[in-house]
C-alpha positions as CSV (number, residue, x, y, z in Angstrom):
1,M,92.2,90.7,87.0
2,I,89.1,90.2,84.8
3,T,86.6,88.4,85.6
4,I,84.0,87.0,83.4
5,L,80.6,85.8,84.5
6,G,77.3,84.7,83.4
7,P,74.3,81.6,83.7
8,T,74.7,78.6,82.3
9,A,74.8,78.5,78.7
10,S,76.0,82.4,78.2
11,G,79.0,81.3,75.8
12,K,81.2,82.6,78.9
13,T,84.0,80.0,78.2
14,P,84.6,80.7,74.5
15,I,84.9,84.7,75.4
16,A,87.1,84.0,78.5
17,A,89.1,81.9,76.0
18,R,89.4,84.7,73.5
19,L,90.3,87.3,75.5
20,A,93.0,85.2,76.8
21,A,94.5,85.2,72.8
22,E,94.3,88.7,72.8
23,I,95.8,89.7,76.0
24,G,98.0,86.7,77.0
25,G,96.0,85.7,79.7
26,E,95.5,82.2,81.3
27,I,91.7,81.3,82.8
28,I,91.1,80.3,86.7
29,S,87.4,78.6,86.4
30,A,85.3,79.2,89.0
31,D,82.5,76.2,88.7
32,S,81.9,73.6,91.2
33,R,82.0,71.1,89.4
34,Q,84.4,71.3,86.8
35,V,86.9,70.6,89.6
36,Y,86.3,66.9,89.4
37,R,88.2,64.8,87.2
38,R,86.2,62.5,84.4
39,M,82.8,64.5,85.0
40,D,83.5,66.1,81.7
41,I,80.0,66.3,79.6
42,G,77.5,66.8,82.6
43,T,79.8,69.6,83.9
44,G,80.0,71.0,80.2
45,K,83.9,71.5,80.6
46,D,83.6,72.1,76.9
47,L,87.9,72.1,76.7
48,A,87.7,72.6,72.9
49,D,87.2,76.1,74.1
50,Y,90.2,76.6,75.5
51,T,92.1,76.3,71.8
52,V,91.6,79.7,70.0
53,V,92.6,80.9,66.3
54,V,93.7,84.3,66.4
55,G,93.3,86.6,63.5
56,N,95.6,84.8,60.3
57,N,97.3,82.5,62.3
58,Q,95.8,79.4,61.0
59,H,97.4,77.4,63.9
60,P,95.2,77.2,66.9
61,S,96.3,78.4,70.5
62,P,96.3,76.3,73.6
63,I,94.8,78.6,76.1
64,T,96.0,77.4,79.8
65,Y,93.7,76.9,82.2
66,H,93.4,76.0,86.0
67,L,90.9,74.5,88.7
68,I,89.7,71.9,86.4
69,D,90.4,68.5,86.6
70,I,91.7,68.8,90.3
71,R,89.4,66.4,92.0
72,E,88.7,62.6,92.3
73,P,84.6,61.9,91.6
74,G,82.9,61.3,95.2
75,T,85.0,63.1,97.2
76,K,83.1,66.6,98.2
77,Y,85.0,70.1,97.2
78,N,84.5,73.3,99.4
79,L,84.7,77.2,99.1
80,F,87.4,76.8,101.9
81,E,89.4,74.6,99.3
82,Y,88.7,76.7,96.3
83,Q,89.7,79.9,97.7
84,Q,93.1,78.6,98.8
85,D,93.3,76.9,95.2
86,F,92.4,80.2,93.3
87,F,94.8,82.2,95.1
88,D,97.7,79.6,94.5
89,A,96.7,79.9,90.6
90,Y,96.2,83.9,90.9
91,E,99.7,84.5,92.1
92,D,101.0,81.4,89.5
93,I,99.6,83.2,86.6
94,R,101.2,86.8,88.1
95,S,104.5,85.3,88.6
96,R,104.5,84.6,85.5
97,G,103.4,88.0,83.8
98,A,100.5,86.7,82.4
99,V,96.9,88.2,83.1
100,P,94.6,86.5,85.3
101,I,91.0,85.7,83.5
102,L,88.4,84.3,86.3
103,C,85.5,82.8,84.1
104,G,82.0,80.6,85.6
105,G,79.1,81.0,86.8
106,T,79.1,79.6,90.4
107,G,78.6,83.0,92.3
108,L,79.7,82.4,95.4
109,Y,82.9,81.4,94.8
110,I,83.6,85.1,93.0
111,E,82.3,86.9,95.3
112,A,84.4,84.8,98.1
113,V,88.0,85.8,96.3
114,L,86.9,89.1,95.1
115,K,86.2,89.8,98.4
116,G,88.4,88.0,100.4
117,Y,86.2,85.8,102.6
118,H,87.9,84.7,105.9
119,L,87.1,81.0,106.0
120,S,87.4,78.4,108.2
121,P,88.5,74.9,107.2
122,V,87.0,73.4,110.0
123,P,84.7,70.0,109.5
124,Q,81.3,69.0,111.1
125,N,81.9,67.4,114.1
126,Q,78.6,65.7,114.2
127,E,79.2,64.2,117.4
128,L,79.2,68.0,119.2
129,R,76.5,69.2,117.1
130,D,74.2,66.3,118.5
131,S,75.2,67.1,122.4
132,L,74.2,70.8,121.5
133,E,70.8,70.4,120.0
134,G,68.0,71.2,121.7
135,K,70.1,74.0,123.8
136,S,68.7,77.5,124.1
137,L,70.1,80.4,121.9
138,A,71.3,82.1,125.5
139,E,73.1,79.0,126.7
140,L,75.1,78.2,123.5
141,T,76.3,81.8,123.7
142,Q,77.6,81.6,126.9
143,M,79.3,78.4,125.9
144,L,80.7,80.2,122.3
145,T,81.6,83.3,124.6
146,E,83.6,81.1,127.0
147,L,85.2,79.1,124.5
148,K,86.4,82.6,122.7
149,A,88.1,83.7,125.7
150,K,89.9,80.4,126.0
151,T,90.8,80.4,122.2
152,G,91.5,84.0,122.3
153,S,89.5,84.7,119.4
154,N,87.3,88.1,119.9
155,M,83.8,88.0,119.7
156,H,82.9,90.8,116.9
157,N,80.8,88.9,114.8
158,T,77.4,89.3,115.8
159,T,76.6,87.4,113.3
160,D,77.9,84.1,115.1
161,V,75.1,84.4,117.2
162,D,72.0,85.4,115.7
163,S,70.8,81.8,115.0
164,C,70.9,77.9,117.4
165,Q,72.1,76.8,114.3
166,R,75.3,79.9,113.2
167,A,75.8,79.7,117.4
168,I,76.7,75.9,116.8
169,R,78.9,76.2,113.9
170,A,80.7,78.7,115.9
171,I,80.9,76.6,119.1
172,E,82.2,73.5,115.9
173,I,84.7,76.3,115.0
174,E,85.9,77.4,118.5
175,T,86.4,73.8,119.5
176,Y,88.3,72.6,116.7
177,N,90.9,75.7,116.7
178,L,91.0,74.7,120.7
179,E,92.0,71.2,119.5
180,H,93.6,72.0,116.7
181,P,95.6,75.3,115.9
182,T,96.3,76.1,112.4
183,P,97.8,79.4,110.9
184,R,95.0,80.8,109.0
185,R,96.1,82.3,105.4
186,E,94.6,85.2,105.2
187,L,93.3,86.1,101.5
188,P,93.4,89.8,100.0
189,P,90.2,90.9,98.2
190,V,91.4,90.8,94.6
191,D,90.8,94.3,92.1
192,S,88.9,92.4,89.2
193,L,87.2,94.7,86.2
194,I,83.9,92.4,86.2
195,I,82.3,91.7,82.6
196,G,78.7,90.0,82.7
197,V,77.5,87.5,79.2
198,N,73.9,88.9,79.4
199,I,71.6,86.4,77.2
200,D,67.9,86.8,76.9
201,R,65.8,84.7,79.0
202,E,64.4,82.9,76.0
203,L,67.2,82.4,74.3
204,R,69.1,81.3,77.2
205,R,66.3,79.0,77.6
206,E,66.5,77.8,74.0
207,K,70.3,76.9,74.7
208,I,70.3,75.3,77.3
209,T,67.4,72.6,75.9
210,R,69.4,72.6,72.8
211,R,72.9,72.0,75.0
212,L,71.2,69.1,77.1
213,K,70.5,67.2,73.9
214,T,73.8,67.5,72.8
215,R,75.4,66.6,75.7
216,L,73.1,63.3,75.7
217,D,73.7,62.5,72.1
218,E,77.4,62.7,73.0
219,G,77.1,60.1,75.6
220,M,76.8,61.7,79.0
221,V,74.5,58.8,80.8
222,D,77.5,56.6,79.6
223,E,79.6,59.2,81.3
224,V,77.9,58.9,84.6
225,K,77.5,55.0,84.0
226,A,81.2,54.6,84.2
227,L,81.8,56.5,87.1
228,L,79.0,54.1,89.1
229,D,80.9,51.3,87.4
230,E,83.9,52.6,89.0
231,G,82.6,52.4,92.7
232,I,81.0,55.5,93.2
233,P,78.1,55.6,95.1
234,A,75.2,56.6,93.8
235,E,74.3,59.0,96.5
236,D,77.7,61.1,95.8
237,L,77.0,61.7,92.5
238,I,73.1,62.6,93.1
239,Y,75.2,65.1,95.4
240,Y,76.5,66.7,93.0
241,G,73.1,67.7,91.5
242,L,71.5,68.4,88.0
243,E,73.2,66.5,85.5
244,Y,74.4,64.1,87.7
245,K,71.0,64.0,90.2
246,F,69.1,62.7,87.7
247,V,71.0,60.5,85.3
248,T,71.9,59.0,88.4
249,E,68.0,58.3,89.0
250,Y,67.5,57.5,85.5
251,L,70.5,54.6,85.5
252,T,69.2,53.4,89.4
253,G,65.7,52.7,87.8
254,Q,64.1,56.0,89.5
255,L,63.3,58.0,86.6
256,T,62.7,56.8,83.3
257,Y,64.3,58.2,80.5
258,D,61.7,60.7,79.1
259,E,60.7,61.6,83.1
260,M,65.4,61.8,83.3
261,F,65.2,64.8,80.5
262,S,62.2,67.2,81.4
263,R,62.9,67.1,85.2
264,L,66.6,68.2,84.3
265,E,65.5,70.2,81.6
266,I,63.8,72.0,84.4
267,A,66.2,72.1,86.9
268,I,68.9,73.7,85.0
269,H,66.4,76.7,83.7
270,Q,66.0,77.2,88.0
271,F,69.7,76.8,88.3
272,A,70.2,79.4,85.8
273,K,67.7,81.7,86.9
274,R,69.1,81.4,90.5
275,Q,72.7,82.3,89.1
276,M,71.2,85.2,87.9
277,T,69.8,86.7,91.1
278,W,73.3,86.2,92.8
279,F,74.7,88.3,89.6
280,R,72.1,90.9,90.5
281,G,72.5,90.6,94.2
282,M,76.2,91.1,94.0
283,E,75.2,94.6,92.5
284,R,73.8,95.5,95.0
285,R,76.1,94.6,97.4
286,G,78.5,96.6,95.9
287,F,80.3,95.4,92.7
288,K,80.3,97.2,89.4
289,I,79.6,94.2,86.6
290,N,79.6,96.1,82.7
291,W,76.9,93.8,80.8
292,I,77.6,92.7,77.3
293,D,75.3,91.3,74.7
294,A,75.5,87.5,74.5
295,T,74.7,87.8,70.6
296,L,77.1,90.4,69.8
297,P,79.9,88.8,67.4
298,M,83.3,87.9,69.5
299,E,85.0,90.6,67.9
300,E,82.6,93.1,69.6
301,K,82.6,91.6,72.7
302,I,86.5,91.3,72.8
303,K,86.5,95.4,71.6
304,Q,84.1,96.4,74.3
305,I,86.2,94.2,76.8
306,I,89.9,95.7,76.1
307,S,88.3,99.3,76.0
308,L,87.2,98.6,79.3
309,L,90.5,98.2,80.6
310,S,92.2,101.3,79.1
């Protein structure tokens, strides 16, 4: 597999699509918000990027993509679901002899599938959490030890009980497993060449501001209004953050247009910075990221990636 990661506005998708056209690949999105249907402009799906013209061929080639438009707005998609959906797409692509190309900016999703995180699908149990509130770490640890004895789970992970919050979550998981025994799909780590798209901070800031203006001109406010009009609660859209948070607050009268633009612009800059912090953290955690310059001509970027493959 090939992974192409980078902060927002670094130009990841056009690179991934062009690479897919060159090597017979298909793209698996690693974006926590592009999974939602009818949330197109605000999540930056840029679906036109998945149609590529290569060489002398004047007919554009559509690139197959996965994990975009797979959930309804208003629902809460999580890391566990993403990991399962990723492996379904990954196995499907490989079964057809194509090359999977993971592309996106959600670092947690990327790291989870590359490392093969062992995750639990257990939902929150507020009633249980309320009943455990106020108990000491020692009491919680004792409860957890007893529960694990019943479920046959090994308490090998000391992080289960390094704080009351973690201990309560572990108790929640073991209680759920006791009441709903579910076979867990063990997902292995995935070996991948990782390409990072490196964009200068000032250029990134310029592109973010320019892209925000373009998206507003293209109807981002109307997109959010349509979601509200179809009955999706404002708090559900605010939950998705960034564009959906600030545009919803504008449409519900909490912000003026100028306040919305200004706060959203700052939030996207901060988001891009957090993305880069995550990717640098991945390097410290042992991932080798091969950085390429975002400003290079497309031909040169593809050439560099293909040379790393050989």
